[in-house]
C-alpha positions in Angstrom: 12.2 -71.2 -3.4 8.3 -71.4 -2.4 5.1 -69.9 -3.1 2.3 -70.1 -0.8 -1.1 -69.4 -2.4 -4.2 -69.0 -0.4 -7.4 -69.1 -2.0 -10.7 -71.4 -3.1 -10.6 -75.2 -4.0 -13.6 -75.5 -5.5 -15.1 -78.1 -7.6 -17.3 -76.9 -10.7 -19.6 -78.1 -13.6 -18.8 -76.6 -16.8 -20.4 -76.6 -20.2 -19.1 -75.3 -23.6 -19.4 -75.8 -27.4 -16.6 -78.4 -26.4 -18.4 -80.3 -24.4 -19.3 -80.3 -20.4 -17.4 -82.0 -17.2 -19.4 -82.4 -13.2 -17.7 -81.4 -10.5 -14.6 -81.1 -11.8 -11.2 -80.1 -9.8 -11.2 -76.2 -9.8 -10.3 -73.4 -7.6 -8.6 -70.2 -7.9 -5.6 -71.7 -5.7 -5.8 -75.1 -7.4 -5.2 -73.4 -10.6 -2.6 -71.5 -9.8 -0.9 -74.5 -8.0 -1.4 -76.4 -11.5 0.9 -73.9 -13.0 2.7 -72.7 -10.7 4.1 -76.3 -9.4 5.8 -76.5 -13.0 8.4 -74.9 -11.7 8.7 -74.2 -8.1 7.4 -76.2 -5.0 3.7 -74.6 -3.7 1.9 -74.2 -0.3 -1.7 -74.3 -1.1 -3.4 -73.2 2.0 -7.8 -73.1 1.5 -10.5 -75.1 3.0 -12.4 -78.2 1.5 -15.6 -79.8 2.5 -15.0 -84.0 3.2 -16.7 -84.8 -0.3 -13.1 -83.4 -1.2 -11.3 -85.8 -4.0 -7.9 -85.2 -3.2 -7.1 -88.5 -4.9 -7.4 -86.7 -8.0 -4.1 -84.3 -6.7 -1.7 -87.1 -6.5 -0.2 -85.7 -9.5 0.4 -81.9 -7.9 2.1 -84.0 -4.9 4.9 -85.5 -7.0 5.1 -81.8 -8.3 6.2 -80.9 -4.6 2.7 -79.3 -4.0 2.1 -79.1 -0.5 -1.6 -79.7 0.6 -1.4 -80.1 3.7 -3.1 -76.1 4.0 -6.0 -76.9 3.0 -8.7 -77.6 5.4 -10.9 -80.4 5.4 -14.3 -79.6 7.4 -15.8 -82.8 7.5 -19.4 -83.6 6.8 -19.2 -80.5 5.2 -19.7 -79.6 1.3 -17.0 -77.7 -0.9 -17.0 -75.2 -2.7 -19.3 -75.4 -5.8 -19.7 -73.2 -8.8 -21.9 -74.2 -12.2 -21.6 -72.3 -14.8 -21.7 -72.2 -19.4 -19.7 -70.3 -21.5 -20.8 -69.0 -24.9 -20.0 -67.8 -28.4 -16.8 -66.7 -28.0 -15.9 -68.0 -24.9 -14.9 -64.5 -23.2 -17.7 -64.1 -19.9 -18.9 -67.3 -18.3 -22.6 -67.2 -17.4 -23.0 -68.1 -13.7 -25.7 -70.8 -13.2 -25.2 -72.1 -9.9 -23.2 -70.9 -6.5 -22.3 -72.6 -3.9 -19.9 -71.5 -1.3 -20.1 -73.8 1.5 -17.5 -74.6 3.8 -15.6 -71.2 1.8 -18.3 -69.0 3.0 -16.8 -69.8 6.8 -12.7 -69.6 5.3 -10.3 -67.9 7.7 -7.0 -68.9 6.5 -4.5 -70.1 9.0 -0.4 -70.4 7.8 1.1 -72.9 9.4 3.8 -75.5 9.0 6.8 -73.1 7.1 3.4 -71.8 5.2 3.9 -68.3 6.8 7.6 -68.2 5.5 7.7 -68.3 1.5 9.4 -66.6 -1.1 6.9 -65.3 -2.7 3.2 -64.8 -2.0 0.2 -64.9 -4.2 -3.4 -63.7 -2.7 -6.2 -65.7 -5.0 -9.4 -64.1 -5.3 -11.0 -63.8 -1.6 -12.3 -61.2 0.2 -9.7 -58.3 0.6 -9.9 -57.9 4.7 -8.7 -62.2 4.5 -5.8 -61.2 2.0 -5.0 -58.4 4.4 -4.9 -60.9 7.5 -2.8 -63.2 5.7 0.1 -60.6 4.3 -0.2 -59.3 8.1 0.1 -63.3 9.1 3.4 -64.1 6.5 7.0 -62.9 6.7 7.1 -59.4 5.3 10.4 -60.4 2.6 7.8 -62.0 0.6 7.2 -60.5 -2.7 4.0 -60.6 -2.5 0.9 -60.2 -4.8 -3.0 -60.4 -5.3 -5.9 -60.9 -7.7 -9.7 -59.2 -6.7 -13.0 -59.1 -8.9 -15.1 -57.0 -9.4 -17.8 -58.3 -6.6 -14.9 -57.1 -4.2 -14.2 -53.7 -6.0 -18.0 -52.9 -6.2 -18.6 -54.1 -2.2 -15.4 -54.0 -0.1 -13.4 -51.2 -1.8 -11.5 -49.8 1.2 -10.7 -52.9 2.1 -9.2 -53.6 -0.9 -7.8 -50.5 -1.7 -5.9 -51.2 1.9 -4.4 -54.1 1.2 -3.3 -53.1 -2.2 -1.4 -50.5 -0.4 0.4 -53.4 0.9 1.4 -55.6 -1.6 4.4 -55.7 -4.5 2.0 -56.6 -7.4 -1.5 -56.4 -8.0 -3.0 -58.6 -11.0 -6.5 -57.2 -12.4 -8.4 -57.9 -15.9 -8.9 -55.1 -17.9 -12.5 -54.2 -16.9 -11.4 -53.9 -13.0 -8.7 -52.0 -14.0 -11.0 -49.4 -15.3 -13.7 -50.4 -12.5 -11.3 -49.7 -9.7 -9.6 -46.7 -11.0 -12.6 -45.1 -12.2 -10.2 -44.1 -15.6 -11.2 -45.6 -19.1 -7.9 -45.8 -20.4 -5.6 -48.2 -18.8 -2.6 -46.7 -18.7 -3.9 -44.1 -16.9 -5.4 -46.9 -15.0 -2.6 -49.0 -14.0 -0.5 -45.9 -13.0 -2.9 -44.8 -10.3 -3.3 -48.6 -9.0 1.2 -47.6 -8.8 0.0 -45.0 -7.1 -1.3 -46.7 -4.2 1.9 -48.5 -3.5 2.5 -51.6 -5.5 5.8 -51.9 -7.9 4.2 -53.3 -10.8 0.1 -54.2 -12.1 -0.5 -56.7 -14.3 -3.2 -56.3 -16.4 -5.4 -59.6 -18.1 -6.4 -59.0 -21.4 -8.0 -62.2 -22.3 -7.7 -62.8 -26.3 -5.6 -60.1 -26.1 -2.7 -60.5 -24.2 -1.3 -58.9 -21.4 -0.2 -55.4 -20.2 2.3 -54.8 -17.5 3.6 -51.8 -16.2 5.9 -50.9 -13.4 7.3 -46.9 -12.7 10.2 -48.0 -14.8 9.3 -50.1 -18.0 6.1 -51.1 -19.8 5.4 -54.7 -21.4 2.6 -55.7 -23.9 2.2 -59.3 -25.2 -0.3 -61.0 -27.5 -2.2 -64.1 -26.0 -0.5 -66.9 -27.5 -2.6 -67.9 -30.6 -5.1 -70.3 -31.0 -7.2 -72.5 -33.1 -9.8 -73.3 -30.7 -10.7 -72.7 -26.6 -12.3 -75.9 -24.9 -12.6 -73.9 -21.4 -11.5 -70.3 -20.1 -12.1 -71.2 -16.3 -9.0 -70.7 -14.4 -6.9 -69.4 -16.9 -6.4 -66.1 -15.2 -5.2 -68.3 -12.0 -2.8 -70.4 -14.1 -1.5 -67.5 -15.9 -0.9 -65.7 -12.4 0.5 -69.3 -11.0 3.0 -69.6 -14.0 4.0 -66.1 -13.8 5.1 -66.2 -9.9 6.0 -69.2 -9.8 8.4 -68.1 -12.9 10.0 -65.1 -11.1 10.0 -67.7 -8.1 12.5 -69.8 -10.4 14.5 -67.8 -12.1 14.8 -64.6 -10.3 15.3 -65.8 -6.7 14.9 -63.1 -4.1 17.0 -60.6 -4.9 14.4 -57.3 -5.9 16.1 -55.8 -8.1 15.9 -58.9 -10.5 12.8 -59.9 -9.5 11.7 -55.9 -11.1 14.3 -56.7 -14.4 12.5 -55.5 -16.8 14.4 -58.8 -19.0 12.9 -60.7 -16.4 9.1 -60.0 -16.6 9.3 -60.0 -20.5 10.2 -63.7 -20.2 7.9 -64.2 -17.2 4.8 -63.2 -19.1 5.7 -64.5 -22.1 6.4 -67.8 -20.4 3.2 -67.2 -18.8 1.0 -66.7 -21.9 2.3 -70.0 -23.1 1.7 -72.4 -19.8 -2.3 -70.4 -19.8 -2.9 -71.4 -22.8 -2.5 -75.1 -22.2 -5.5 -74.6 -19.6 -7.6 -73.2 -21.7 -6.9 -76.4 -24.6 -8.8 -78.5 -21.9 -11.7 -78.8 -19.3 -10.9 -78.3 -15.7 -6.7 -78.7 -14.9 -6.2 -81.1 -17.4 -4.4 -78.7 -19.9 -1.9 -78.4 -17.9 -1.4 -81.5 -15.2 -0.8 -83.5 -18.7 2.6 -81.3 -19.5 6.3 -80.4 -18.3 8.7 -78.3 -18.6 9.6 -79.1 -22.1 6.3 -79.1 -23.4 5.9 -74.9 -22.3 9.8 -74.6 -23.7 8.3 -75.9 -27.0 5.8 -73.7 -27.0 7.6 -71.0 -26.2 9.7 -71.2 -29.4 7.1 -71.1 -31.1 5.9 -67.9 -29.5 9.2 -65.8 -29.2 8.8 -65.9 -33.2 6.0 -64.9 -33.1 6.9 -61.7 -30.9 10.5 -61.1 -31.9 11.3 -61.7 -27.9 14.9 -62.5 -28.5 16.7 -65.2 -26.5 15.5 -69.0 -25.6 14.1 -69.9 -22.1 16.5 -71.1 -20.1 14.3 -73.7 -17.7 17.5 -75.5 -16.3 
């Protein structure tokens, strides 16, 4: 089993009430792979400049992450983002965005990366997402993420690719913006009418809401006393979710869409994402293993009254 993720590979400078980091590992594809690799093999497709510190990703290689799909542009500069979090840290304040080599990113699926069991389209231009779907094996279970910028500026292309995938992952604001519906349930059903089998709505500190045509699941976030850095939390959640589905639900579409499987997958993803926000950059998840997630899940399921332990054998 394996996942191919296509998205940004970046360097981030971040400041929050807990401190600051400079040019730390970031990007949607890396946050996704960091979380997904706890469960399964991951192929990363992206682009970086010659300044990218691949040595900091050796731990991902040991987890079975394939970084061969990351194109290196000699002499180029890696996508850079600088921002800060204030107050409740629900929203980042962007100070600097330098697309650099990412501006000319043209994804290529080679070396078996076109035949994954699961395909995740991280937050990139929807035209590129559509291109990747067309390149990949159509038997892959596909999911996409996006943001308000693409909703506002490339709506038609985003609607087109949303019709091609199995799952859409948005936050609550994006659902309202994309559908024009103030009610999340109405907005979610409007997205389902476009064609996806399910919609997953990230709600930050309020948890997650997921719907298919046959079931609805709502779960709270894992309660934390302190948040250090929310950057990449949504990508880590998506990585953990898809990673769990890949490892424990297999290629059987009926099993993948079983509500029982989704309840555990969403709960698992909440637990993994909670580790992400407890440290800067990728270090919150980089230093844990499945046994840590299982321990947190046991605490979480007592809070949520979820029946049955987490089978990760």
